[in-house]
C-alpha positions, -999 to 999 in steps of 0.1 A, spaced: -414 -504 716 -381 -526 728 -342 -520 718 -319 -549 720 -286 -547 721 -252 -564 715 -219 -555 712 -199 -569 690 -163 -555 692 -144 -535 723 -108 -526 700 -103 -497 694 -144 -486 690 -166 -499 709 -196 -516 680 -228 -531 684 -257 -546 670 -290 -532 676 -324 -541 672 -357 -522 677 -387 -536 672 -424 -524 676 -455 -545 678 -450 -543 640 -415 -548 624 -382 -541 635 -348 -517 618 -315 -531 627 -284 -505 632 -241 -512 636 -234 -484 656 -198 -472 674 -186 -453 699 -150 -438 711 -154 -454 749 -138 -423 759 -166 -403 746 -195 -428 767 -172 -423 797 -176 -389 793 -210 -389 782 -225 -410 810 -205 -389 836 -191 -411 865 -228 -428 862 -221 -471 869 -235 -479 830 -226 -508 806 -216 -500 777 -250 -515 762 -273 -496 786 -254 -465 777 -266 -474 738 -300 -478 744 -303 -448 760 -288 -433 730 -315 -445 711 -344 -434 735 -332 -405 729 -339 -408 690 -363 -428 690 -379 -390 715 -368 -380 678 -374 -400 653 -399 -431 641 -369 -462 643 -367 -463 604 -353 -424 601 -330 -437 627 -296 -446 607 -289 -483 596 -249 -475 604 -234 -452 628 -212 -434 658 -219 -416 685 -203 -391 680 -229 -380 652 -257 -375 667 -251 -338 680 -249 -330 643 -285 -340 638 -297 -330 670 -277 -300 692 -289 -310 722 -275 -353 730 -250 -343 749 -273 -322 771 -299 -346 769 -290 -377 773 -285 -379 800 -320 -375 812 -324 -414 799 -289 -425 823 -294 -444 858 
C-alpha cells in the first residue's frame, strides 16, 4: 500500500490531495488541517506537513480499509472516530 500526499493550499488552512494505492485500486481524498494542530500533534518533531498527513493515513489504514476513509475530512475529526488518535499518532512519526 502506498500513500501519496500533495499540498494544495497553505493559507489559512493546510490542504492536501491524497491518493492511497494498493495493487488493485486506489482511493482519493481531500484533507485539511489547522497548522497549529499539526504542530501540536507532531510534538516538536521536525517533519513536513505532507509527512504528517501520510502518518495520519498510516494510522487510519491500520484500522480500516482505504475505501472506508472519508473522501473529504479535516484531521481534527479523526479523534471523533478513533479516540486514541492523538495519543497514537506519534508512533507513525519519525
